[in-house]
N, C-alpha and C positions, 0 to 999 in steps of 0.2 A: 607935423611935430615941432614944438618950440625949440628955437636955436639954442638955449641954455639946457636942453636935455640931452644927454649923450646918445649916441645913435645906437649903443646896445639896447636901450629901452624899447621893447616891441611896441608895434602899433595898437595892439589890443591884447587882452589876457590870454595867456597860454593855459593848456590843459594841465591839470594837476593830478596827483594819485587819487584813485577812486575813493579810498578810506576817507582823506582829508575832505574831498568834495562832499561826500555824503554826511559827514559831521557837520561842515559848514551848513549844508542845507537844513540838517536837523535843528540846527541852532538858529535858523532864520538868517544866516549870514549870506549876503549876496556878493557878486563879483564887484570889484572896485568902481566906485562911482568916477565921474569924469574928474572931479577935483582930486580924489584919492589917487587915481591913476596918473595924474600929473605930478602929485607929490611923490610917488615912487620914483618916478624919473628924475625929478629935481634933485633929490636926497643923494642920488648917486654922484652929485658933485660936492658933498659936505662930508667933511671929516669930523674931528673931535678938537674944536677950537681951544678948550682949556688945556688938554693934554698937549696939543701941537705947539701951543704958545709956550708952555714949560719946556718942551723939548727944544725949541728953536733957542732959548735962553741958556739951556744946559750945554748945547753944543757952541753958542757963540762965547759963553764963558769957558768953556773946555770941560769935557767929559771926565777927565781924570780928576778935576776938583769937585764937579757937581754929583756925579754918578754915587760916589760913596755917601754923601749928603742925602741923596734920594733914598738910597738903601737904608739908612740908618732911620729916616723919618718913617719909612714903610714898616720897619720891623718894631721900633721903639715908640713911634709917635712923634709928632713935629715938636712937641714941647720938650723932647729930650735933645733936640738939636739947637741950642740958644744961637749958635753962630749962623744959622740957616739965613740965606739972603730972602728978601721979600717975595719974589716969584715962587720960591718953594714953600714960603710960609702960607701964600695965598691959595695955592693948589691943595695942599695938605688939610689945611683949616676947612675947606670946602668938603672934601671926600670924608674927613673924620667926623663932621657934623652929620649925625644920622638924620635923614629926613623925619619930620613929624609924622608922616603917614606911615612909617614902617612900624610893624607890630612884632617884637620879638617872639611872642607865644607862636604866632602864625607861621613866622620864619621856620621855628624849629618844628612845627607840624610838617611844613613842605619838606624839610631836609628829611625827616623820618619816612614820609611817603616816598621820597625818591630813593632813598637807601633800601626800602623794602621791595622796590622793582628789581633788586639783586642783578645777576648776571643778564637775565632776559631783558630788562631795561637798558642795559648797556649794548646788548646786541642791537636792539633798535637804533640807538644812537649811533653805532658803527655802520651797520648794514643798510639802515634806511636813510638817516640823516646825513652822515658823512659821505657814505658811498654814492647815495642818490644826489647829494649836493653837487657831485661832479657834472650834472647836468647844467649847473649855473655857469656856462661858458664865460661870462663875464667876470665872475670871481676867479675862475681859473686862470685868467690873465695875470692877476697878482700872484696867485699861488705858485705859479710855474717860475716866475721871477724871484721867488724867495728860495729857489732850489728844491721844490717839493720832490721832483723826480729823484734827485741826488739823495736827498735826505730819507725818503721812503714814506709811504703811507702808514706802515705798522708803527713807526716811532711818533708820526703826527698824531694818530688817534691814541696812542699811549699818553701824550701829553696832555690831549684834550680830556682823556678819561681821568687822568690825575687831577686836573683842574676842576673837573666836575665832581670828584671824589671830595676835594678839599672844600668845594662850596657846600656840599651836603653834609658834611661831617658835623658832629655834635658841636655847636658854638662856633662853626667855621666862619660865620659872617658877622661875628662880633668885632668891634675895632680892633685891628691888629690880629685877628684870628687868621687861620691858615687860609681859609677861602677868600677872605678879604685881601691879604697879602698877594695870593695867587692872581686875584682878578686885577688889581692895580698893576701888578707885573705885566700881565697880558696887555693891558691898556697901553703901557709904554711900549711895548714890543710893537703893537699895532701903529703907534705914532712913528716909531723908527721906520716900519714897513711904508707908511704912507710917504715919508720924506724921501727914503732911499729909492723905492720903485716908481715914485712920481717924477723922480730926475733922471730916470734912465732915458737914453736918447730915443728908444723904441716905444715908449709909453705914449699912447694915443689918447690924450684926455678928452678930446671932442668926441671920440667913440666909446671910450670905457669910463669917463669920469675919473673920480678921485680913488686911489686904492684904498680899501678897507673903509668904504663909506657908509653913511648911515643906512642905507637900504640893505646892503650887505650884512652889515653887523645886526640889524633887527632880525634878518632871516637866520643868521647863525645863532643868535640867543635863543629864539623860540625852537629852532631846530634841537639844540642841545639840552634845552630843559622842558620844553612842553611836548616835542614829539615823542619822548620815550614813554611818558605815561599814556599818551593817546595810542601809541602803537602797542603799549603793553596790554591795553584793552582787548586787542585781538589775539593776544596770548592768555587771557584769562587772568590778567592782573587787575583786580578790581579796586578802585578808590572810592571812598565816600565823596559826596559832593564838597564837602568842607575840606577834604584833602586836596582835591582839585583845585579849589580857590586859593588854599595855602600854597600850592606849587606856582599858581600865577603870582601871587604876592611875592614869593621868593624870586621869581624870575624878574619881577618889576624892579626889585633892590639890585639884583645883580647887574641887570641892565644899566641902572643908575650909576653903579660903581665903575662900570667898564666903559662909559662914555656914550651911550645910547641916548639920544634925546626923548624929551617926554612923550612926543608924538608917537613914538614906537614903544613905549613902556605899557604893558597890559594892565588895565584896571580890574580884570575879571578874567576867569577861566574862558568865558566867551569871547572876551576881547583878545586874549591870546590867540585863540584858534582864528580869529578875524586877521590878525597881523600874520600868523603862519599861512593861511590861505591866500591872502592878498600878496604877501612878497613871493610865494610860490608861483603865483599867476604871472608876476613881472620878470622873474629870474630864470625859470625853467626853460632856457634856450641853449641846448647841446650843440657843441661843434666838434672838431677833431680832437680838442683838448680832452673831452669827456672820455672817450675811449682809452686815451692816452695816460690817464690817471686811474680810471676805474679798473682796467684789467689787471694791472699789477696788484691793487688792493684786494681784488677778488682772491688772489693767489697768496696772500700773506700768511693765512694759516698754514701752508705747506713749509713755513719756517717757524712755527711756534715751538714752544719747549715743553715737551712731555717727558714723565718719567719713564714710562713703559710703552711699547707697542707704538713707538713714535711714528713710524710710517703711516700705519693704520689710522691713527688717530688724527694725524694731520690731514690725510685725505677726507676723513669723515668730517672733520672741523670745516674744511673747504665747502663740502656740500652742505653741511648744516647752514652756514651763514648765507651762502647762495639760497637757500631755501627761504630764509628770513627776507632777504632783499626781494626775491620773486612773489612772496606772499603779499607784501605791502606796496611794491612799485608795478608789479604786473607785467605781462610780456612786452607791451610798449616799452616800458621804463627799462626793462632789461636788454631789449634791442639797442635802445640808445646809448646804454653804457657799454655795449659790445660784449654782454654776457649772454650765456643761453638762454633763449626766450622762455622755454618751458621747463621750468625746475619745479616739481611737486613742493608744495608748502608744507612738508611732512614734520619739520620741527615745531613750527607754531602750532600745528594740530595736535601734535604729541604733548606739548607743554599746556594745552589749553584746560584739560580737565584737571591737571596737576595744580595748576596757578589758581584755578577757582577754587578747589578745596581749600588751598592754603589761605586765599583771601578771606574766605567765609570763617575760617577758625581764627584767623588773625583778628577780624573785626568782631566775633562774637566772645572769645575767651578773655578773661581777665588778664593784662599784660600782654595780649597776644601781638598787638602792633609792636611793642617794644622788641619782642622776641623775633619777629619778622624782620625788623629792621637790622637787628644784630645778625640774622642770617643772611640777609641781602648784602650787608656790608663785607662780610666773609667771602660770599659769592664774588663780588666785585674785585677785592683784593686777589683772590685766587686767579681770576681772569687776567688781571694785569700782570701777574707773575708768570702765568702761561705764555702771554704775549712777549714778554720782554726778558725771561729768565731771572737772573740774578742781578740784572743791572738796575741801576737807579734812573729815575725820570724826573727831569727837571723841566717844569712847565715853561714853555716859550723857547727852549733851546734849539728846536729845529729852525727857528727863524732868527735867533738871537745874533747870527752872524752879521745881520744888517746893521746892527748897533756899532760894529767895529768899522764900518765902510760909510755910514751915514753922513 
């Protein structure tokens, strides 16, 4: 292995969940080539140069002065901040200039398709992408140093879910739209985390690379936006090929906004699956931190907010979400996470016929897709309320403390 590749990068591709492997094979996607494998390792040492350069300037100049200017530019546009210094102008002029390849109509189609996934789509994001992602021991090194155990996984997923809902909301990705603002805010938090965690005395760059690096960001991006519709297929949520392409297009633009380099931005749905498959083969390396983070998250539903039969519904919710994790990650993945290995996949099987019927009606009936997207959005809002009660969710809050000590 080359000296400039961190030792966390495996010598060869690791096993991935069966559903992703089967889908990759069906699409003719092979394991990473030698060059692709080396790139996955090398990008563990690469952060987000434009955002990191801006943050260096903000801190050197003084956050008390520069953070309000950043927040104004984010909310109102850089043109509304005539006194903005050149570094701030350069950054926002870049992110405000929508790339020529972005198609607003396709973005709206992708947003509608992801809203239509409803609560079941978010279950995949929670129970498969986030919970299963704790098998990424290298990523956990950063997560634990941002106070993940103290803040709690329920809060972390609520923030991730709020960000996703902002991104897929109607017109959310328009310049200064709610999804645009949430994404740039997350990008800034990522830069604070890179700076703060990377300067910790116990951070081993030669072993772990850069905190919140390009490989980890690419995996997180496709895990958040591509895995839910893929997993949704296993629960009967059918999407037309054009919808899947639209979701990939949306993922490409969101990745561009959040600082993922072109190499990891999908050009098509097939390319998105390639990125998902390849990053999984490189990052799926569990260690003791896997169980340390996964087991408490599996128990989070025991503290959710229900109006009636609270104890019964909490226990049922825990079993329900374990069944989703088990259905997609299998006994091997469950054991790695420290969870019961053999949980019957009863919830996905129960939802399969319901979602198939709903999908057929949505695609066949006039106005069906719009109605399905509205229903799905209501389900997502209800799930968020169940998770957090009457509290508010601020995207990036669980890691925002690093900005006060960076």
